[in-house]
Each structure stands twice: as C-alpha cells, then as structure tokens.
N, C-alpha and C positions, 0 to 999 in steps of 0.2 A: 787915753781918751780916744776914741775911733776917730777917723778921717771922713770927710763928706765932701763931695766932687760939687764944686758950684757952675752957673751957667758958664763960665769961662771956658768948660769942657767943648774941644772941636773935634772929639772923637778919633785922634790919633793913634790911640792904643798903645802909648809907652807905658802907661801905667799897669795897663791889663798884662802885658809882658813881664814886668817886674814884681808883682804881687806874690811874696810864698805863700799865702795862704788860699788864692783864689778867690779873692773877698769882693773883688771888682766885677761886674755884670756889665758886658758890653754891647748886649741885644737889647737896649733901649736908646731912645733917642739921643739922651747923653749917656755916658757910664756912669754908674751907679756904683757905690760900695757896700756891703752888706755889713751893717755896724756889729752885728753878733759874730760875725768872722774876721772881723778887723782886728790885729794886734798891734795896732798904732806903731807900726816901725819907721813911716814916714818914707818908704822907699817911693810910693807913686807921687808924693808931693817933690822928692828930689829931681824924678826925670821929667815931669810934666814941664814943656814948653811955653805952656798958657798960665800956669800957677793956679790950675782949678782945683786942686785936692787941697784942702784945709783941716786943721783941727775941728771937730765938733766941738761947740763950748757946753 
C-alpha cells in the first residue's frame, strides 16, 4: 500500500532524499507522494523527524 504525507510535514526534505524511486514531489506547499510511483518501502516514514509519511488506508 502506498504512503501519503500528512499535515505534519515541515518540508525538511529528508523523505525526498531517501525515496529510491523518486515518488516524492517537493515542489508543493508540503511534500507529496505519487502513489503510482510509490513502492511502499517505508524509507520516507523511517527518516521523517515529524512522522508525516503514513501508509494510505
């Protein structure tokens, strides 16, 4: 299941740096994950200091 970034995002960029498939867009107000590219590896959630990335339901 793909991940999404919640309102906890502070645009620190840590998730963007570790995404192995480039699924994270950092050009928006808060970072966004392209669910079609996301491989659900959890790297973004593991490095986020704010707990912003979560699995989509």
